N, C-alpha and C positions, 0 to 999 in steps of 0.2 A: 632545819633552820640554822642559820648562823647565830653566833653569840651576839646579843644586842647589848652594847654598853650604854646606849643612850636611846631613850624612847621619847620622841617629841610629843608635845601636846598641842591641841588645836588652840589657836589664839582666843583670848577672852571674848572679843567682840563676836566671833563666829559662834562660840558656845552660847552666848546670850541670844543671838539671832535664832539659832536652832531651837532653843528652849521656848522663846517667845512665839515663833512661827507655828509651833504645835499647840499653842493656847488659842482656843476658839474665841475667847473673849478679848484677845489682844487688839490694840488699835494701831492704825497706821502711824499715829503720832508717837506712840511708844516705840515702835519699830524704827521710825526715823531717828529718834533721840539716841538709840543704840548705835545705829549705822553711821550717823553723822560724826561720831567720835573717831571713826576709822576712815581716813582719806582714801586708802587703796580700795576698800570695799565700796565706798561711795562712788568713786570714779568708775569702777568696773560696772556697777549697776547702771549708771548713766550711759556708759559706753554700750552695754548690751541692749538697754532699752532703745537706744537710737540706732541700733544695727538693723540690717535688712531682715533679720529673723523676726522681729516684732513689727517693723515698718508701720509707723504712725505717720499721719499726714503732716504733722508739725513736730519740730524738734522738741524733745523733752529737756527742760533746762533745770528743773529742781528735783531733788531727791524724793520729796513727797509725791510729786507727780509720777515719777518713775515707779515708786512702790505701788501707787494706785493703778497704774497701767499694766504692769507685768504681774502683780499679785504676790502674795506672801510666799507661795511655794517656789516661784522663780527666784525671789530674793534669797530665800533660804538656800536654794541650790547653788546660786552664785557665791554666796558667802562661804558655804561649805567647800565648794570646789576651789575657790581662791585660797582658802586656808590650807587645804591639802597640798596645793601646788607650792605654797610657801614652806610648809613643813618639810616636804620632800625635795626641795630644790637645792639644798646645800650639798654640793658635790663632795666635800670633805666628809660630811657625816655619812653620805650614801656609800662611799668607798670604805670607810673605816668599819662599818658594822653591818653592811649588807641590807640596809633599809630598803633600797630600791628593789632588790630581788624579793624581799619579804612583801613589799607593797604590791608588786606585780602578782605574786602568788595569791594574795588576798583578793585582788581584783578578779583574777581568773576563777577563784572559788565562788 
């Protein structure tokens, strides 16, 4: 492994979503309140919910409805995936400390 000068962290919203999604007593309202603070995650969840992958007969227009339709697990996966993409998207950081290669190694393992 190369020397790592900077180790990025997962954004706070994604951390909160991951923590809450694992809680069996969590409510949709609580999850909505967390996600609603992050425009990019909210938009992505609505985008994915309205994609051909889920294909609902009517367009989902609200975040609450999207969470109800696709479920906590999918919301958690979207939030986590988007966060990873954000963390590892900065080309300057990737080139300077080899994070891209280290991340690929982690994914392969």
